[in-house]
C-alpha positions as CSV (number, residue, x, y, z in Angstrom):
1,X,105.3,231.9,106.8
2,X,106.2,233.0,103.3
3,X,104.9,236.3,101.9
4,X,103.0,234.5,99.2
5,X,101.3,232.1,101.7
6,X,100.3,235.1,103.8
7,X,98.9,236.9,100.8
8,X,96.9,233.8,99.8
9,X,95.6,233.5,103.3
10,X,94.6,237.2,103.3
11,X,92.7,236.8,100.0
12,X,90.9,233.7,101.4
13,X,89.9,235.8,104.5
14,X,88.6,238.6,102.4
15,X,86.6,236.2,100.2
16,X,85.1,234.5,103.2
17,X,84.2,237.8,104.9
18,X,82.7,239.2,101.7
19,X,80.5,236.1,101.5
20,X,79.4,236.6,105.2
21,X,78.8,240.4,104.6
22,X,76.7,239.8,101.4
23,X,74.7,237.0,103.1
24,X,73.8,239.4,105.9
25,X,73.2,242.6,103.9
26,X,71.9,241.6,100.4
27,X,68.2,241.4,99.8
28,X,66.3,238.4,98.4
29,X,66.0,239.8,94.9
30,X,69.1,237.9,93.6
31,X,71.6,235.3,94.7
32,X,75.1,236.8,95.0
33,X,77.9,234.3,95.4
34,X,81.6,235.1,96.0
35,X,83.8,233.2,93.6
36,X,87.2,234.4,94.6
37,X,89.4,237.3,95.7
38,X,92.4,238.4,93.6
39,X,95.1,240.8,94.5
40,X,95.9,243.8,92.3
41,X,98.4,246.7,92.7
42,X,100.8,244.8,95.0
43,X,98.1,244.0,97.5
44,X,96.8,247.6,97.8
45,X,93.7,246.6,96.0
46,X,91.7,243.4,96.0
47,X,89.0,242.4,93.5
48,X,86.3,240.2,94.8
49,X,84.6,238.3,92.0
50,X,81.0,237.5,92.4
51,X,78.4,235.5,90.4
52,X,74.8,236.8,90.3
53,X,71.6,234.9,89.6
54,X,69.4,235.7,87.9
55,X,71.8,237.2,85.4
56,X,69.4,240.1,84.7
57,X,70.0,241.4,88.3
58,X,73.8,241.5,87.8
59,X,74.1,245.3,87.3
60,X,71.8,246.1,90.2
61,X,73.7,243.7,92.4
62,X,77.1,245.3,91.4
63,X,75.6,248.7,92.1
64,X,74.5,247.5,95.5
65,X,78.0,246.2,96.3
66,X,79.6,249.4,95.1
67,X,77.3,251.4,97.5
68,X,78.2,249.0,100.3
69,X,82.0,249.2,99.8
70,X,82.6,251.4,102.9
71,X,80.3,249.3,105.1
72,X,82.2,246.2,103.9
73,X,85.5,247.9,104.8
74,X,84.2,248.5,108.3
75,X,83.1,244.8,108.4
76,X,86.7,243.8,107.5
77,X,88.1,246.0,110.2
78,X,86.0,244.3,112.8
79,X,86.3,240.7,111.6
80,X,89.7,240.3,109.9
81,X,93.2,241.1,111.2
82,X,94.5,242.6,107.9
83,X,96.8,245.5,108.0
84,X,97.0,247.5,105.9
85,X,93.4,247.1,104.8
86,X,93.2,246.9,101.0
87,X,90.7,248.8,98.9
88,X,88.1,246.2,97.7
89,X,86.3,246.3,94.4
90,X,83.6,243.9,93.3
91,X,83.5,242.5,89.8
92,X,81.1,240.2,88.0
93,X,82.3,236.7,87.2
94,X,79.5,234.6,85.7
95,X,82.0,232.4,84.0
96,X,80.1,229.1,84.6
97,X,77.3,230.6,82.4
98,X,79.5,232.0,79.6
99,X,82.1,229.1,79.6
100,X,85.0,231.5,79.6
101,X,88.5,230.2,80.5
102,X,89.7,230.4,84.1
103,X,91.8,233.4,84.6
104,X,89.9,235.7,82.3
105,X,87.6,238.3,83.9
106,X,84.0,238.1,82.7
107,X,82.7,241.0,80.6
108,X,79.8,242.9,82.0
């Protein structure tokens, strides 16, 4: 398996596990949807892009995800066979609302 295939599979696993973690841990105050995971810093860091509805809850949802980063890391250790485990950051991506081009991160 090529290195790029392995990296893509790892990103897909991280996105899937992030969705499972958020489904289990997030409260009913907003809908948080994982859009994609993207590698940064040669795979040492991964950004998980999420969409939040209603949009007014976006900042509180991102604050929740930031507080839960260590718990998500523990979740990844248990549910994904990724070594080394990358640092995961969550970012807002409400692109479908703003109509921004694919590939451009949404502005918070």
